[in-house]
N, C-alpha and C positions, 0 to 999 in steps of 0.2 A: 028433224032429224035425219030422216034417208038420204036428203040431198049431200047434207055435209057430212055421213059415212060416205057416200057414192064419191064427193071431192076430194076424201081422205085418201080413199084406197085407189085414186088416179094416180095422188102426188104419191105416192109408196112405188107403185111400178112404175111411175118415171125415174122416183129415184133411185129405185134396182136397177133398171136399166142402163141409168148415167153410173152407177155401182160400176153394175159388172162389166159397163165398154172402160171403165176407169181400171179395173182389174187386170182386161185382155189389152189391155197398153204397156201396159207393167212388165206385162208378158212377153212384151215384144221389143223393146228398150236397150237393151244391153247393146247390144253393136246397131243401134239404131241412126241416125242423121243426128239426134242429140247427143252422141258422145263428141262430136268436133270443137274443136277449140275455138272458139270467136272472140276476139276480143273486144272487153265493154265500148271501147272506143278507141279513138287514131294518135291519141296522147301516152296513153301507159301497156307497156308492151307485157306485163304480166296479170293484168286482170280478165278474168275470161267470165262471159255469158254461162252460167250453171244451169239451164235447163231441163239437164237429166236429174242433181237435185231436186231441183221442183216437182220436177215430174213423178220424183220415187215420194219425196213428202206427201205429194197431193193424193197418192192412191191408199197411202196410208188413211188420212185421212176423211175419202172419199169411202171407205169402208166402215170407220167407223159411224162416219155420220150418216150414210144412207140416204140424201136428199139432193137433188140440184144444188149446186152451186154460183153465187153469183161474182162474178167476174172478181168485184174487188174480193171477195172471202178468198177466188185461188191463188192468190196473189200474196196475201197476208198466211194463209197458210204452208204455203208450200215455201214460207221462209219461217216456219214456225224452229223453236233451238230443237223440240220437241216434241216430234208429232205424233208418238204412239201414247202419251202420258200428259198432253196439255188437255186443260179442260176447255173445252167450244160452247159459248156461248154467246150471241149475239147479247150486246148492249149488255154485259154481267162479269163471262169472264177477261181473268189479265191475261194477254197473249205476251210468252216471250219470242219475241223475234232477231233474227237474225239480216238486216239490211243489207244490202249489194253495195251501198255508199253512204259517206256524207256529205254535205255540203255546208260554210261556213261564211255569212258576209261580214265585210270586216268590222264591224261595229261590236257584233256578237264574238266573234272569231277570236278577240285577243284575250279575252278571260277563257274562253275555252281553249285555249294552247294554252296559258298557263296556267291551268290546272291539271292538259293531261302532261305537261312538264314536270309537276310534281310526281308522278304517278313511276317514273323512273323507269321508262322505255325506249328505248332505242328507237322505233320507228310505228307510226300507227299502225295498229291490227287490220283495219279494214280500210279503201281506196276513199280518199279523204281530199277536197280541194276547197281552196278558201278566194273569195272573189271581193275588190273593192271597187264599191260601188253605192254605199250609205255615208262615206264623208265628204264628198263633194256637192258642193255648195251652188245651184245657178243663181248667174248675177248677171253676164254682160254678154257672154257665150261661150263655147264649146274648149275652145283652143285655151283660152287665156283663164275661163272659171277651173280646168284640169292643171292648169300651171300653179294656181295659186290654193289649191287644194294638195298638190304634192308636197308644195312650198309649210303649208302650214302643218298636213298632216306624215313630215319626214320618218319623226321616228316611229310614227305607229306603223307609217309601210315599210320601216326598214325592218322594223321585229318582228311584221308579220311574216317576210321575203325572206327574211334568215332564220325563222325558226319554220317556215316551210321545209327550204331546201335543209335543215337538220333532221328534221322527222319525216321525210319521205312524202310530204303533202305537196299536193300543184299549187301553183302562185298564179292567179289571174291579176296582173298590175291593173292601177288606175287607167281608165279609159279603156278599157278591155270591154266594161256592158255590164248590164244589170245580169246577179246570177242565176236567174230564173233563165233569164235569156239565152247564157249561154250552157246551163248545164239542160236546155230543149238541143240546142245547136252544135251539145258536142258528147253529154252524158246518159241523157235519155234514151232507158231503150224498153221495150214493150214487156209487160210481166215483171220487172224488176220494182225494190222495194230501195226506196230513198228517205232519209232522212235530212231535214236541214233548216238553218238556226235562224227562219223566216219562215211568216207567217204565209207568204203567196210560193213556197216552196210547192203545193197542189200543180202550177204551171203544169209540169212535166207531166202529169195526167194526158195533157194533151197528144202522146206516146205511147201511150198505155202503160203507163209506170205509177205507183201507185207511190207518190211523194208525199210529204208530211211534215209540215213546219213545226219542229221540239226546241226548247232549251239548249242552251249551253251545255248542262250538265247532262241532260241524253246521248248530247253529240260527244262527250269526253268519255262516255258506257263505251259505244260502239266505237270510236277510236282505239279503246284498252282492251277494244275484243270484249265485254261482256253482251249478254244478250242486251234487246230494249224492250222496256214495257210497252204494253196498249192495251188500255181496257176493247175489248170489241167490241169496234163499231156496230152499229146496228147499217142497215144498205137501203137507203130511200132509190131509188127508181124514178129513172127519165125518161121517157118512152118516145122520142122523138117521129115524127113521120112527114111527109112532104116534102119541099125545097123551098129554100131564101132565092126570094128575085129583090131588083131596084133596090132601095135604100135599105133594105132587114141586112144584117148581119149577123155574126154567130155574137156578138157582144149582144144582142138585142135578147138570144136566148138565156143570157145569165139576167141580166136586166128582167125579165117577166119572171125567172123562177125567185130571183131574190124579194120581188112583188109576193109572190105567192106564198113562201115562206117565210118570210121576214127574217130578222139577222141574227136569229138564235133558233131556226126552222130544220138548220142542219146540224146542228149542236149533237156530237157522239153518234155521227153518224156521215158514213161514204155516201155522196153521193154519184149512181153509177148510170151512166146514160147509155142507151141501146134504142134499138130500132132501124129501122129503113132511113130515117132522117140524116143518124150519124154518119151514113155513107157519102154525103154532100155536101160537107164537109170538112174543110181544109185543115192539115194538120195542126197550123198554127194558131187558126180560129178555135179547133176545139179547144187548144193549150188556152186560149183568152176566157172560155169558157169554165175550165178550171181552173183559174188562176184567181178567177174573182167568186170563188165556190168558198174561197174563206172569209167573203163578209154576208154568211148567211151563217158561219159559226159550222161548217163542214169540216171533220177531218181529214178529210181531200175527196178529191174526185178525179173518177177513171171513165176512161170511154175505150172503147175494145180495139184489139189491133183492125186497121182495113186498108186499102187500099192506098189512102191518101199517107197514112203516117208511113208505109213500103217508099213513098213518092220524095217524102221530105227527107226519110232516111239514107235514099241514093242521092241527094241535092246535098247534104250535108256530109259525105264522102262515107256513109256507111253502108252501104251497098249489104255487103255480107251481114249485116245484123238482120236487117228486110228479109233476105235470104232464111238466115237463122227462123226467124223468127215465123215464116210461112211453116215453116215443120215440125213449130210449134205450135199452131195456129187456133185449135178447138178446145185449147188451152188458155186462149189468150179473147174470149169471149167470154161471157156467161151464160150456163146451163139451157138448156130447154126446160120451162116449167118452172123457174126460180122465181120463189116467191120472195118479194120484199116488202120491207118493216112498212111503208109507201110508194105509195105511185103517183106522181104527177103523169100526164099527156103534154105535149104541145105538137101542134099542127105548124110546123113549120111554112108554109104556105100562105098558113092566116094570120102569120107572126108580122105584127107592129113595130116600127122601133120605137123607140123608147127612151126616155128621161126619166134619171134620176136623181133626186135627194128635193131642196135642198138638208143639209147635216146630218145624213142616215141615207146609207145604197140602198134600203129596203123600200124606200118612196119610190112606186114605178106609174111613170104616166106617160102613156101610148103619145107619141109625136098629134095626134087630130085634138087629143084634150089639153095639150101643154101650156098653150097661151091662155087657153080659158080659165086652168091653174092659176098660170101667173097670175095675173086680174085679179081671180077670186082671196088669192093669198098674199096680195101686193107684194109678191116680193120684186126686187130690183129688176126693171125692166133692160135695160141697155147692158150689152153684153161687154162685162171689158177685158176680159182676157178669154183665149179660146189654148187652150193645149193638147196636143198630141204626141199620140208616145208611151212610155214607160213598159214595165214588165207585164204588160196586160196588154198593150196595143199598138206594137212596133214591129209587127214582122212587113216583110216584102210585100205581101197582101192588103194589109191597115196601109202600106208608105204609099204604095201605087194606086190604091183606089182613092185615098185623102188629095194626091199627087195631081190626079186628073179632075175630080170638084175645081181644085187651085186653078188648076189648067185653064177649065174650062169659063171660071169668074176672069181670068185676065186674060184671056183669048176678048171678051165682051168691056174690058178694057178697066174692070175693077181690080181690088186688091181688097185687105183685110181690115175691117173698119176696130176692127177690135187687136189688142195687145193678140200676137199669135205666136206660138213657141211648137221647137218639134224636138222631143227627146228620143234619138235613137235608142234602142234596147239593147244594142251591140256591135262592137268594130264595124262585124260580119256585114250587118245590116246598115251602116252609117257609108260604110264603103259602096258596097254593092247600089244602095241607092243613088249617092256620088256622078259613079260613074254612067247610070241610067239615066239621069236626069231630074229625077224626083228630088232630089235635094237643089237645084237651081231652081226649078220649081217657087219652090218651097218662098227661096230669097226672093226669086221677082216679086211671089206674092205678099212680102212685107214680110217673113218667119223672121225668129232668130233659133238656131240649130244650138241646143243646150247641148250638155258633153253627154255621152254614152255611158248616164249613171240614174239612181233613183231620182234626184233633185227635188224640185217641187212636190212630186209625188209623196214625198216622207219630211213635206215641212223644210226642205233643204234647199229655200228660195228667199232669197234675198228681193223680197219685192215694195219698190218703191212707186207705182205707179198712183196708191190711194192712200190714207192713212189709216192707221188702226183706229179700229172703232166706229168707222165710214162703212153702211151698206153698199152693196155691191155685190154685184152677180160674175161669175164665173162659169166657163166648164169645159170639162175634161175629158179625155178616156182612160180615164186613169180606172184603180178598183178604190179606194175608196176618199169620203168629202166628209166624217168628222170634223164636228164645228174645232175651227182653225188649224184644222189638219194641214193645210196647204200653205198657205202663208202665216198663220201665227194670229191672224184675225178673226175675234167670234164672228165681227158681221158678216165677214165673206160666207156668199152663198153661194155654195159648190155645187155644181150637178154635174152627172156622170152620164155618158154617151160613147157610142161610136166614134170613133174617128172621122169619118161622113158625115155626121151630125154635128160635130163640132168645127171640123170648115166648112160646113153652109150655114151654118150660124155665123161666125166670125165674119163672111161675107157680107149680110144685111146688118151686123152688129146690134142682133135684137133676137131674145128671149122668144120673141113674137112669132118669129120667122119658121114655116113650115116648106122646106123644098120640094115635100110629095104634091105642093097644095097651090103654093104662094107667084106671083112673080119679082123681080126683081127689073130695077131701070138699068140697061147699058150706058156707058158713056155718053151715047148721044138721048138720051133719053129715052131709047126704046124700051121696051119691055121684053121679057124671056123670062125661061124660066132654067135652072138649073137641070145639065143632063145628069141622068144616071149612074152613077159613077160604075167606073169599070178597072178592073186589075186584074194581076196574075196569084196565084197561089205562089207560085216561085219563079225564082228568075230567068230566063230563056236563055242568057248568058251563064248561067250558075252562080253563086257565089265569090264577091269578091273578099277575100279572108283580110285584108285592110292593115294594116299595121301587124307585126308582130307584138303581141300583150303576155306572152305565157307566159312562163318561168319554170320548166322541169325541173324534180328535184334531182342534184347531180347525181353522179356515179357512184363517187366514194362522196361519203356525209362526215367521215371520220374527223375530217379537220374544222367543219364549219360550226363557229360560233354564235349564238342566240345574241343579237344586237340589244339590249335594255340599259339603259344606262341610270344608273344608282342615286340620279339629280331628279331624274326624269317626273314629274307630275302628273304623266298621261299613263303610264306603264310600272308596273313592279310585280318583281319577279314572288309567287307563294313562298310564303314558309309554311312548312309543314303544322297544321294544329299537333296541340298536346293530348296524349292520348287520356283514355280516363284514369285517373285514380285509384279505382276500386272502391271508392269511400259515398259512402252516402252523402247528399248534398244539405248542408244547416243552416238555417236562418239565413235565407235568400232574401233581398228584397224583389221586389216588383215593380223593374223596369217605369211599364205602363199599363194600366189596362181598358184595353182598347174596346169603345164602345160602337156596337154596330160596322157596318163596311168597312172589314180592311183588307183590300187589295193589292198584288203585287205594286200598282201605280202608288198605293200608302208606304208600302213598307219600305220601296226603293223607288222616287220618280226618275220618269226619263227626261225630256227637254232640253236646259242645259248641263244636265248630269251626264248624258251620251258620252262628253271626252273623255270623260273618266271612266269609261266601261273597262280599262284593261288597268285600274290605278284601285285596288280595293280598299287601304289605308283613306283614300281620298274621296270614291264614292262612299264609302259608311256613310261618311258627312250628312247625304242624305234620309238614312236608315231611321223608318217609321213617322217621318215627317210629316206626314199626311193622315194618321191613323187621330181618331180623337180621341182624347182623356176621357175615361168617363169621370174621374175624378171633379175636373172643371169644367167640362165640354171643348175644350181648347184643342186644338192641335198644333204639337211641337213647345212643350209645357210641362214641363212634369219635376215633381218634386224632387230632389235629390236628400235622402233620410239622411245622408253623413255632416252635411251641411245645414240643412232647414231650408233652402234656395231653392227657386223656381229654376229651369234651364230646359234650354232647348235637349230632346231624346240624345240623340249623338252626340252632346256635350256630358249631361248625365253618367249613358254607358261606358263612353271615356274616363267618365273622371274614377267610378267603380271599379274597370280594369286596373286601372293604375293603384288600386287601393289593393287590388287583388280578391275582391269581391264578385263571387257571379253575382246572376240576375236571371229573371223569368220575363214573360209575358204574357198575360194571361187574354185571351182575346176572345169574339162573339164567334156565330155561325159562319161557316164556308171560307174561314180565313187562309188566303192566301191566293183566292180567284183571278183568274188575268191571265195575261203572257205567264208564260214559264220561264220568267226570269229568273237567274240562280244569283244575283247580286241579290235578290230577297230573302237567299237561304243563306248565303256570305256573308253578308253583313250582322248578324246579329252574332253567329260564332266567330267572327272576327272580333267584335267590341267584347265579348268577353259573356254570352249568352250561355245558360245551360239547357235551357226547355221554354217550347212555347206552348202555354196550356190554354185549350179553344174547346166551344162547344161544338165543331165541326173544323173541317180542315178539308180547300182544294185537292185533291189527292197528289195532280204533280206536286205542288208546293210540300206536303209532306213527304212526299218520297225525297222531294230535293233538300229538307232539311236533317233528312235520317243521314243521303250523301255527304252531309257538312259536321257528320259527330253529336247533331241536335239532338237530343228530344223531343218530337210533336205528340204532345198527349192530349189527351180529351175527356171529360168531364165524362166519368160515367151514368151519371145523372146529367144532364143539361142541364137542370135547375140549381147545381152548386158553384155555377158563376154566379148569379146572383149574392152567391155567401160570401165573395170573398170581397173585400175593401182595398183600394190601391195602397194604401198605407201598413197593407197586414205583410208579413213575415211569413216564409213556407218551407217548410224542411221536405224534399225532392227523396225518397227511397230508392234509392240507384240499382241496388242491391237488387232490388226486388224485381230489377228486369228479364222475364222470361219471355219464354212463345207463348201468346193466346194468354198471357198474365196479368193481372191489372198492377201497378204502380201505385203504395198507398202514398199522397200526399198530406203533410202534417200543418197544419197554418195555426197561425201565432199570431191572433188580433194585438191590435195595437191597447186594447181595452179589453180583456176577457180572458176564457180562460182559451186552450190549444184545443181542436179537434182536428180529426180526419177527414178524407175525401178521397175515394177512389178514383183515379185516373184510368181508360182503358189506351192500350196503341197496339200499332201492326205490323212489330217487328218479326221480321221472320228471322231463322241461327245466322244466315249471313250476314242483315242489317242490323244485327247484335253486336257481330264482330266490326262492323263500322264503326259505333259508337262508343266498343273498348279500345281501336287504334286509334281512335279519333279523328277516321271519315274515311269512307270509302277510298279516296287517293291511299290513304297512308295504309288501307289496308294491301292496295294492288303494289304499293311500292314495297311493304313484306315481303309478301308473294315472286314479284322481279327479285327481289334482293336475295331472296332464298336459294 
């Protein structure tokens, strides 16, 4: 007991010291270097880094919490909308934040911009960019694949380009590169807060930025100047000591961590790397670790600001940001004495190269044990394809080390035995490695250089070397390797490793090859071992920007019109949803009573539906087609009470809507978990739904339903779920909707007397206005018109 009291006393004294330091800094900040105007990037003239405001917010929070802060906490709390009144408890509180930036990839940007357009604002309220990287399919090679994608997706690209010009959004054209690499090269800065509509947005953590993947609805909020809500994450510390050497790379750090935490171990937490080992990793290496933190469910990943980040900022024409960050450096790392919710320690000097997979990114195997694992699990031994690049591993350092291995093989008369592909992460990286010779080396080695886009990493791969269903092995330097992820073939065993190991294993064409111990035979039959890879973190001659692929918004945007064809089957301008009529909803049918898990993939499937993400009516044809109907145990087969016939869920919903009949859905536990896909909330609203009534909701989906003017309600007694039958009718007493009060649902069984059930709800006052006005966007438009 005494020891624990002493520890608490030490922690309190440290916290008081830290807090008092915070107050003293505040007293001197008035005319300090933090008053400087430093632009966030080289593309935007009037967007500046506001370290002064961040410092002021942080001082307020320090006085309130009176304890050492993690770096992740510093970033979040310095961006609070209300630092004085915000409730702050890790893992409990919901923070209202003001991000510095928004970034959207092209697949998700379509609906985000369409929603923003309906808010009636002339310009986005916060700096925003759109990046065309998801719609380019890898087939035969970069230039031709890009040309084909531009032709196929012309109307989508034209829409995005014109909408960006109209609403003051930076537009990165097809061929620019992958969103995360573009953000690192151009927009990320230490201490900043970014939200992006892609799960690997945390890549910017390599530059000390808190970058978080979100759904399009969250992006629209920030674009329209609303605070962004996030449950205060826990913070998992990863202490790095030692220094990597030989074949070990930054990729092996996150492969090791994934093996420790599993794919769910980071859920609800930010991964915060710290310790002397962080000083030995390149900026882009840290970005690799941050990027793949998404595979363990982490909210995001951050590294403390250091000289490696400064060097990268200088190399990418942002030295002034690096200088500014140095003046704020004390707040760009964790406080001494900070306590983490969990602590992981890794000695980089002892870290071994890893290969993770197949079928999951957390099955981690050190290279020394991998060959035995291949035999023990009967994985296909021949390596069919090796793929390097992607948003995770396409830096200059990655490419130069990989090229050194390929050159070593070529010098011994060997080329790749497996199919070998290279995906540059950006036009800048592609142009630079073309100038410096690495690209030529890859081509000599037998490689196919793909477009600067996501490609096979997200399944945009027209693979033709194996038949679907044929068991085979591939290895990549990507981030995800779930079943069918890369090529749509569930029998493909996909492994994840560093670019170094990928290239080495393509030389041998076998999963049994270990370059640290095994020998190869050269063209003359002589044995040799591949030399340890060497490379440079930054190009000695600087970066070559390559082709100009950026479209800045025009100075005069008044004459710009947004390109959307009324006859398009891929894009559709949104019409405002109808406002609530002020009445209770009587005698509503249950469209479907969902049994068991109903994720956002069950509610709005991806795959072939991806191309309709900009067309609400077309994509609504996938609404709830994966949900299991309790009435018959089948998916996408529900009874239309007006006809007595069974039909697809969307078809029945459309028939009800045509007949002026509103409907409800009954759901089970944690309804709407998964990707925060706003389509899963838009579609039921579009097809005439009023309420989704469940045992419980995934929080983000619950909020998204509110934003679209629907009623997400939960059984006050979860056991009441079992009292509802699929052919019952219900009354929802909407007039009872008040903050903190339940709503009554009257159930009318097909046979039997009506009975009442109490439903709980979590609406606050402003969210009730969303319901009354028909949606959050309607509410915004109403205010903007006033």
